[in-house]
Backbone as a chain_set.jsonl record, in Angstrom:
{"seq": "XXXXXXXXXXXXXXXXXXXXXXXXXXXXXXXXXXXXXXXXXXXXXXXXXXXXXXXXXXXXXXXXXXXXXXXXXXXXXXXXXXXXXXXXXXXXXXXXXXXXXXXXXXXXXXXXXXXXXXXXXXXXXXXXXXXXXXXXXXXXXXXXXXXXXXXXXX", "coords": {"N": [[94.013, 71.295, 109.676], [93.664, 69.043, 107.006], [93.581, 68.664, 103.434], [92.85, 66.991, 100.428], [93.827, 67.67, 97.142], [93.895, 68.442, 93.578], [96.531, 69.152, 91.345], [96.312, 71.604, 88.927], [97.688, 73.382, 87.415], [101.02, 74.55, 86.962], [103.536, 76.939, 87.792], [106.54, 77.86, 87.846], [107.612, 78.353, 91.074], [105.095, 78.125, 92.125], [101.74, 76.781, 92.295], [98.555, 75.985, 90.92], [95.805, 74.664, 92.426], [93.0, 72.435, 92.536], [90.164, 71.688, 94.355], [87.601, 70.026, 96.268], [85.347, 72.072, 97.844], [85.239, 72.451, 101.276], [82.446, 71.758, 103.293], [80.355, 73.294, 105.806], [79.292, 71.387, 107.518], [80.699, 69.087, 107.082], [81.427, 65.659, 106.215], [78.856, 64.01, 106.638], [76.6, 61.23, 107.285], [74.199, 61.748, 105.984], [74.789, 63.191, 103.718], [74.269, 62.908, 100.931], [71.542, 63.443, 100.638], [71.189, 65.893, 101.746], [70.298, 69.324, 101.832], [71.396, 71.565, 102.823], [72.726, 74.719, 102.613], [73.107, 74.495, 99.82], [74.364, 72.029, 99.282], [73.805, 70.003, 97.546], [75.03, 70.179, 95.156], [78.267, 69.825, 93.73], [80.917, 71.669, 95.032], [83.579, 73.342, 93.847], [86.876, 74.646, 94.307], [89.473, 76.806, 93.308], [92.865, 77.288, 94.088], [95.783, 79.153, 94.724], [98.971, 78.12, 95.514], [102.194, 77.761, 97.153], [104.529, 75.78, 95.512], [106.115, 73.676, 97.034], [106.94, 71.075, 97.025], [107.494, 70.141, 94.553], [105.388, 69.341, 92.86], [103.515, 68.199, 89.997], [101.41, 68.922, 87.112], [98.323, 67.288, 87.338], [98.99, 65.725, 89.51], [97.911, 64.511, 92.675], [97.733, 66.14, 95.682], [98.413, 66.646, 99.185], [97.184, 69.132, 101.191], [97.912, 71.405, 103.838], [95.93, 73.228, 105.927], [96.123, 76.03, 107.919], [95.214, 75.88, 111.389], [94.012, 78.114, 112.647], [92.93, 79.509, 110.55], [90.174, 79.677, 109.74], [89.06, 81.125, 111.876], [90.509, 83.544, 111.702], [89.757, 84.489, 109.166], [86.968, 84.688, 109.497], [86.873, 86.649, 111.49], [87.962, 88.854, 110.105], [86.122, 89.183, 108.023], [83.532, 89.297, 109.15], [83.411, 90.089, 111.997], [85.157, 92.346, 112.318], [84.144, 94.411, 110.462], [81.604, 94.725, 111.692], [82.29, 95.599, 114.253], [83.547, 98.04, 113.6], [81.316, 99.32, 112.517], [79.609, 99.626, 114.788], [81.269, 101.124, 116.534], [81.775, 103.429, 114.962], [79.19, 104.495, 114.69], [78.643, 105.057, 117.398], [80.673, 106.923, 118.068], [80.166, 109.028, 116.244], [77.578, 109.726, 117.044], [78.076, 110.616, 119.67], [79.87, 112.737, 119.112], [78.207, 114.377, 117.525], [76.333, 115.066, 119.447], [77.924, 116.518, 121.246], [78.652, 118.661, 119.659], [76.267, 119.781, 119.108], [74.774, 119.289, 116.809], [72.007, 119.026, 114.515], [69.642, 116.293, 114.09], [71.011, 114.013, 115.187], [70.902, 111.189, 115.548], [70.345, 110.317, 112.963], [72.644, 111.159, 111.565], [74.561, 109.594, 112.892], [73.675, 107.003, 112.21], [73.919, 107.047, 109.39], [76.689, 107.475, 109.112], [77.659, 105.132, 110.325], [76.606, 103.195, 108.582], [77.952, 103.859, 106.206], [80.513, 103.279, 106.986], [80.811, 100.497, 106.833], [81.033, 99.49, 104.017], [83.375, 100.934, 103.465], [85.175, 99.8, 105.26], [85.304, 97.173, 104.202], [86.452, 97.77, 101.693], [88.968, 98.711, 102.512], [89.925, 96.371, 103.706], [90.062, 94.7, 101.45], [91.949, 96.099, 99.959], [94.192, 95.851, 101.591], [94.544, 93.139, 101.545], [96.571, 91.713, 100.253], [98.853, 91.968, 101.843], [98.04, 90.56, 104.041], [97.927, 87.956, 103.261], [100.076, 86.296, 103.875], [99.669, 85.29, 106.453], [97.631, 83.529, 105.995], [98.403, 81.47, 104.388], [98.264, 78.306, 102.847], [99.913, 75.124, 102.868], [101.738, 72.767, 100.906], [101.907, 69.386, 101.732], [102.551, 66.68, 100.937], [102.861, 64.532, 98.03], [100.161, 62.642, 96.965], [99.108, 61.081, 94.869], [100.807, 60.41, 91.903], [99.887, 61.766, 89.181], [97.903, 59.774, 88.775], [99.147, 57.496, 89.704], [99.132, 55.712, 92.572], [100.353, 56.587, 95.731], [100.976, 55.34, 98.828], [99.777, 56.836, 101.853], [101.637, 57.542, 104.625], [101.294, 57.466, 108.145], [102.123, 60.341, 110.083]], "CA": [[93.119, 70.575, 108.807], [94.301, 68.637, 105.755], [92.655, 68.47, 102.328], [93.471, 66.453, 99.224], [93.455, 68.449, 95.962], [94.592, 68.083, 92.343], [97.276, 70.243, 90.721], [95.804, 71.828, 87.576], [98.625, 74.244, 86.694], [102.219, 74.931, 87.701], [104.223, 78.098, 87.247], [107.717, 78.099, 88.672], [107.497, 77.896, 92.458], [103.71, 78.121, 92.583], [100.839, 75.858, 91.612], [97.126, 76.175, 91.105], [95.203, 73.382, 92.769], [91.531, 72.438, 92.557], [89.636, 70.703, 95.287], [86.232, 70.166, 96.717], [85.215, 73.034, 98.939], [84.728, 71.816, 102.488], [81.213, 72.366, 103.768], [80.35, 73.574, 107.238], [78.91, 70.234, 108.321], [81.597, 67.968, 106.813], [80.93, 64.502, 105.479], [78.0, 63.191, 107.48], [75.925, 60.134, 106.593], [73.09, 62.258, 105.182], [75.337, 64.138, 102.751], [73.649, 62.772, 99.614], [70.192, 63.995, 100.618], [71.174, 67.166, 102.456], [70.216, 70.512, 100.979], [71.909, 72.689, 103.589], [73.656, 75.615, 101.916], [73.359, 74.089, 98.446], [75.32, 70.93, 99.233], [73.411, 69.024, 96.552], [75.938, 70.294, 94.015], [79.677, 69.809, 94.135], [81.501, 73.002, 95.022], [85.018, 73.274, 93.649], [87.579, 75.907, 94.522], [90.857, 76.857, 92.84], [93.688, 77.975, 95.069], [97.193, 79.295, 94.353], [99.826, 77.785, 96.654], [103.606, 77.552, 96.844], [104.803, 74.394, 95.138], [107.334, 73.37, 97.784], [107.277, 69.648, 96.927], [107.741, 69.799, 93.147], [104.231, 68.668, 92.259], [103.286, 68.485, 88.587], [100.006, 68.913, 86.704], [97.706, 65.974, 87.449], [99.301, 65.115, 90.802], [97.043, 64.784, 93.809], [98.592, 66.507, 96.799], [97.775, 66.892, 100.467], [97.435, 70.49, 101.675], [97.657, 71.689, 105.243], [95.313, 74.528, 106.151], [96.373, 76.39, 109.317], [94.056, 75.721, 112.262], [93.368, 79.389, 112.947], [92.521, 80.18, 109.321], [88.751, 79.982, 109.755], [88.818, 82.198, 112.837], [91.064, 84.795, 111.173], [88.92, 84.937, 108.051], [85.679, 85.098, 110.052], [87.055, 87.936, 112.157], [88.166, 89.914, 109.107], [84.957, 89.385, 107.157], [82.312, 89.573, 109.902], [83.537, 90.789, 113.27], [85.791, 93.653, 112.175], [83.188, 95.409, 109.949], [80.546, 94.982, 112.678], [82.901, 96.408, 115.297], [83.71, 99.384, 113.039], [79.958, 99.846, 112.41], [79.131, 100.039, 116.108], [82.121, 102.203, 117.046], [81.553, 104.641, 114.163], [77.899, 105.055, 115.096], [78.744, 105.612, 118.75], [81.534, 108.112, 118.052], [79.472, 110.122, 115.544], [76.465, 110.156, 117.902], [78.67, 111.405, 120.755], [80.396, 113.976, 118.537], [77.07, 115.216, 117.13], [75.757, 115.591, 120.691], [78.841, 117.525, 121.793], [78.686, 119.831, 118.773], [74.918, 120.336, 119.0], [74.257, 119.142, 115.449], [70.651, 118.477, 114.44], [69.481, 114.929, 113.554], [72.183, 113.273, 115.653], [70.738, 109.753, 115.29], [70.45, 110.108, 111.519], [74.063, 111.277, 111.221], [75.258, 108.418, 113.417], [73.276, 105.846, 111.406], [74.534, 107.161, 108.059], [78.137, 107.266, 109.253], [77.871, 103.709, 110.601], [76.34, 102.453, 107.34], [79.038, 104.141, 105.257], [81.756, 102.673, 107.477], [80.903, 99.07, 106.476], [81.725, 99.294, 102.734], [84.731, 101.479, 103.549], [85.974, 98.766, 105.933], [85.552, 96.099, 103.237], [87.418, 98.256, 100.701], [90.289, 98.724, 103.152], [90.346, 94.973, 103.852], [90.456, 94.22, 100.119], [93.192, 96.777, 99.586], [95.267, 95.305, 102.402], [94.503, 91.671, 101.568], [97.846, 91.142, 99.789], [99.785, 91.896, 102.96], [97.525, 89.606, 105.02], [97.951, 86.602, 102.72], [101.133, 85.5, 104.489], [99.109, 84.589, 107.606], [96.599, 82.594, 105.595], [98.918, 80.534, 103.402], [98.226, 76.864, 103.034], [101.158, 74.596, 102.329], [101.707, 71.396, 100.412], [102.599, 68.445, 102.61], [103.132, 65.575, 100.165], [102.133, 64.066, 96.854], [99.41, 61.429, 97.266], [99.081, 60.343, 93.601], [101.551, 61.026, 90.795], [99.133, 61.686, 87.932], [97.179, 58.52, 88.661], [99.894, 56.416, 90.37], [98.852, 55.875, 93.999], [101.444, 56.48, 96.716], [100.304, 55.239, 100.133], [100.055, 57.885, 102.847], [102.116, 57.0, 105.904], [101.021, 58.37, 109.269], [103.27, 61.145, 110.53]], "C": [[93.862, 70.258, 107.521], [93.243, 68.38, 104.695], [93.425, 67.974, 101.116], [92.917, 67.186, 98.011], [94.268, 67.973, 94.766], [95.284, 69.313, 91.765], [96.773, 70.395, 89.291], [96.725, 72.713, 86.747], [99.833, 74.513, 87.579], [102.884, 76.096, 86.998], [105.399, 78.421, 88.16], [107.558, 77.501, 90.055], [106.074, 77.885, 92.986], [102.887, 77.15, 91.756], [99.407, 76.284, 91.881], [96.531, 74.802, 91.334], [93.693, 73.539, 92.789], [91.074, 71.333, 93.483], [88.198, 70.987, 95.624], [86.209, 71.107, 97.899], [84.602, 72.317, 100.134], [83.47, 72.528, 102.934], [81.279, 72.538, 105.279], [80.076, 72.334, 108.068], [79.781, 69.012, 108.032], [80.931, 66.855, 106.049], [80.091, 63.614, 106.382], [77.299, 62.128, 106.64], [74.804, 60.631, 105.681], [73.524, 63.204, 104.083], [74.612, 64.104, 101.414], [72.275, 63.436, 99.552], [70.093, 65.367, 101.268], [71.096, 68.325, 101.481], [70.712, 71.756, 101.708], [72.951, 73.443, 102.784], [74.046, 75.101, 100.538], [74.303, 72.927, 98.303], [74.923, 69.845, 98.238], [74.284, 69.117, 95.303], [77.371, 70.342, 94.534], [80.249, 71.215, 93.999], [83.015, 72.872, 94.951], [85.62, 74.649, 93.873], [88.995, 75.761, 93.977], [91.646, 77.728, 93.805], [95.123, 78.021, 94.562], [98.039, 79.067, 95.599], [101.273, 77.688, 96.193], [103.832, 76.073, 96.582], [106.136, 73.978, 95.754], [107.78, 71.924, 97.64], [107.484, 69.203, 95.487], [106.612, 69.044, 92.488], [104.066, 69.109, 90.812], [101.803, 68.413, 88.285], [99.481, 67.475, 86.728], [97.979, 65.27, 88.758], [98.214, 65.47, 91.814], [97.948, 65.016, 95.012], [97.752, 66.734, 98.049], [98.181, 68.28, 100.936], [97.15, 70.572, 103.161], [97.114, 73.107, 105.348], [95.527, 74.875, 107.621], [95.099, 76.352, 110.155], [93.309, 77.027, 112.508], [92.831, 80.113, 111.731], [91.053, 80.589, 109.359], [88.439, 81.128, 110.714], [89.334, 83.542, 112.325], [90.19, 85.36, 110.064], [87.573, 85.427, 108.568], [85.794, 86.442, 110.76], [87.169, 89.064, 111.15], [86.903, 90.209, 108.309], [83.719, 89.817, 107.942], [82.523, 90.475, 111.114], [84.121, 92.197, 113.112], [84.837, 94.695, 111.575], [82.067, 95.727, 110.942], [81.07, 95.858, 113.821], [83.072, 97.854, 114.83], [82.343, 100.072, 112.922], [79.478, 100.418, 113.741], [79.954, 101.219, 116.64], [81.912, 103.511, 116.281], [80.244, 105.302, 114.556], [77.969, 105.719, 116.452], [79.56, 106.903, 118.767], [80.828, 109.282, 117.377], [78.289, 110.62, 116.372], [76.985, 111.024, 119.048], [79.148, 112.762, 120.248], [79.268, 114.926, 118.139], [76.395, 115.822, 118.356], [76.612, 116.697, 121.285], [78.821, 118.814, 120.979], [77.306, 120.47, 118.61], [74.346, 120.25, 117.593], [72.826, 118.612, 115.47], [70.681, 117.055, 113.846], [70.679, 114.046, 113.912], [72.093, 111.787, 115.336], [70.879, 109.441, 113.806], [71.905, 110.178, 111.068], [74.853, 110.047, 111.678], [74.942, 107.183, 112.581], [73.922, 105.887, 110.021], [76.045, 106.912, 108.12], [78.45, 105.792, 109.491], [77.664, 102.881, 109.337], [77.448, 102.658, 106.307], [80.327, 103.452, 105.684], [81.912, 101.211, 107.058], [81.544, 98.866, 105.105], [83.144, 99.852, 102.719], [85.66, 100.461, 104.213], [86.303, 97.634, 104.965], [86.554, 96.527, 102.17], [88.829, 98.279, 101.275], [90.808, 97.306, 103.358], [90.79, 94.39, 102.518], [91.779, 94.822, 99.686], [94.384, 96.202, 100.331], [95.35, 93.798, 102.383], [95.812, 91.045, 101.1], [98.842, 91.007, 100.93], [99.336, 90.863, 103.994], [97.622, 88.165, 104.536], [99.011, 85.723, 103.366], [100.611, 84.713, 105.686], [98.224, 83.427, 107.185], [97.091, 81.554, 104.605], [98.706, 79.094, 103.825], [99.534, 76.332, 102.473], [100.975, 73.151, 101.906], [102.508, 70.503, 101.356], [103.308, 67.355, 101.817], [102.252, 65.241, 98.969], [101.47, 62.737, 97.21], [99.377, 60.521, 96.044], [99.884, 61.109, 92.572], [100.756, 60.817, 89.525], [98.451, 60.351, 87.73], [97.884, 57.352, 89.324], [99.782, 56.628, 91.869], [100.106, 55.645, 94.849], [100.779, 56.408, 98.083], [100.742, 56.34, 101.086], [100.447, 57.195, 104.147], [101.767, 57.966, 107.015], [102.275, 59.094, 109.722], [103.313, 61.163, 112.032]], "O": [[94.601, 71.094, 107.0], [92.139, 67.933, 105.008], [94.511, 68.468, 100.81], [91.703, 67.317, 97.855], [95.212, 67.197, 94.915], [94.692, 70.391, 91.703], [96.799, 69.436, 88.521], [96.578, 72.798, 85.528], [99.7, 74.685, 88.791], [102.812, 76.231, 85.776], [105.26, 79.169, 89.128], [107.388, 76.29, 90.2], [105.863, 77.659, 94.178], [103.284, 76.748, 90.662], [99.091, 76.862, 92.921], [96.727, 73.887, 90.535], [93.171, 74.628, 93.027], [91.537, 70.195, 93.402], [87.655, 72.046, 95.307], [86.977, 70.944, 98.847], [83.57, 71.658, 100.013], [83.421, 73.758, 102.956], [82.159, 71.987, 105.941], [80.562, 72.221, 109.194], [79.612, 67.985, 108.688], [79.971, 67.085, 105.314], [80.564, 62.575, 106.843], [77.402, 62.137, 105.414], [74.496, 59.973, 104.688], [72.699, 63.953, 103.562], [74.362, 65.153, 100.82], [71.89, 63.943, 98.499], [69.005, 65.941, 101.331], [71.743, 68.314, 100.434], [70.473, 72.876, 101.257], [73.94, 72.866, 102.331], [75.197, 75.253, 100.127], [74.996, 72.831, 97.29], [75.642, 68.856, 98.099], [74.267, 68.207, 94.475], [77.64, 70.835, 95.629], [80.08, 71.866, 92.968], [83.652, 72.36, 95.872], [84.974, 75.675, 93.661], [89.638, 74.727, 94.158], [91.167, 78.76, 94.274], [95.624, 77.032, 94.027], [97.851, 79.735, 96.616], [101.549, 77.552, 95.001], [103.378, 75.22, 97.344], [107.159, 73.936, 95.071], [108.874, 71.569, 98.078], [107.634, 68.009, 95.227], [106.856, 68.189, 91.637], [104.422, 70.227, 90.44], [101.022, 67.909, 89.092], [100.118, 66.562, 86.203], [97.283, 64.314, 89.099], [97.673, 66.576, 91.81], [98.815, 64.199, 95.322], [96.548, 66.98, 97.977], [99.368, 68.577, 101.066], [96.26, 69.896, 103.676], [97.755, 74.064, 104.913], [95.15, 74.091, 108.492], [94.03, 76.746, 109.688], [92.079, 77.029, 112.568], [92.322, 81.227, 111.858], [90.723, 81.732, 109.042], [87.638, 82.005, 110.393], [88.671, 84.565, 112.495], [89.916, 86.559, 110.026], [87.085, 86.467, 108.128], [84.904, 87.284, 110.64], [86.546, 90.113, 111.315], [86.644, 91.36, 107.958], [82.932, 90.624, 107.447], [81.876, 91.515, 111.234], [83.619, 93.141, 113.722], [84.724, 95.786, 112.136], [81.626, 96.874, 111.027], [80.369, 96.751, 114.296], [82.778, 98.787, 115.577], [82.224, 101.266, 113.195], [79.002, 101.551, 113.808], [79.395, 102.196, 117.137], [81.877, 104.582, 116.885], [80.184, 106.518, 114.735], [77.427, 106.807, 116.649], [79.17, 107.872, 119.418], [80.88, 110.406, 117.876], [78.025, 111.821, 116.398], [76.394, 112.058, 119.358], [78.879, 113.798, 120.856], [79.35, 116.131, 118.38], [75.936, 116.963, 118.311], [76.088, 117.699, 121.771], [78.954, 119.91, 121.522], [77.18, 121.559, 118.05], [73.505, 121.071, 117.224], [72.47, 117.83, 116.352], [71.644, 116.678, 113.178], [71.281, 113.415, 113.043], [73.075, 111.182, 114.907], [71.463, 108.423, 113.434], [72.35, 109.347, 110.276], [75.701, 109.531, 110.95], [75.839, 106.399, 112.273], [74.418, 104.869, 109.537], [76.6, 106.216, 107.27], [79.402, 105.26, 108.919], [78.444, 101.974, 109.048], [77.831, 101.716, 105.613], [81.144, 103.082, 104.841], [83.038, 100.729, 106.938], [82.526, 98.128, 105.015], [84.018, 99.311, 102.042], [86.798, 100.281, 103.78], [87.446, 97.18, 104.907], [87.415, 95.738, 101.78], [89.782, 97.905, 100.591], [92.004, 97.06, 103.203], [91.784, 93.667, 102.457], [92.627, 94.137, 99.115], [95.47, 96.079, 99.765], [96.142, 93.218, 103.125], [96.133, 89.933, 101.521], [99.596, 90.035, 100.981], [100.162, 90.346, 104.746], [97.421, 87.24, 105.323], [98.849, 84.503, 103.399], [101.053, 83.588, 105.921], [98.079, 82.452, 107.923], [96.283, 80.823, 104.033], [98.929, 78.713, 104.973], [100.194, 77.011, 101.687], [100.167, 72.414, 102.472], [103.636, 70.824, 101.729], [104.505, 67.125, 101.991], [101.079, 65.61, 98.903], [102.129, 61.818, 97.697], [99.596, 59.316, 96.166], [99.679, 62.308, 92.38], [100.925, 59.8, 88.852], [98.423, 59.842, 86.61], [97.272, 56.298, 89.497], [100.285, 57.624, 92.389], [100.811, 54.647, 94.699], [100.076, 57.344, 98.463], [101.91, 56.727, 101.124], [99.701, 56.382, 104.692], [101.928, 59.175, 106.848], [103.362, 58.517, 109.741], [104.202, 61.784, 112.616]]}, "num_chains": 1, "name": "protein.A"}
């Protein structure tokens, strides 16, 4: 997926870009009147990327977002904590049954509930090492601070 954004700051080999956040439904004909997920207001996002093409402040650039990015992020944010939740509950329920502890279901439920924020904390702590998989990259400069450069098909 490609997205056009504006460079708002540069710092050595990196740049901060600002662009319109892509919505789940894209740019359909009913966009102006749609109220799905707050689409009546413009949603901007700032992103730090490697400045591999020498873009300067004010340039509009084309970014490439890896195809698997959405799936990787969705797995890390939704599927992994849910999987840990279910597995923790099952393991604690089994262990409590084997050990003969009272209130086995309560212990399993509490352990499962505690496992969700712990999973998120571990994901946040390890997010720096995972950023390499999720990097977007600059493809080309579309406008040099207001000077339009035509995009040629690749």
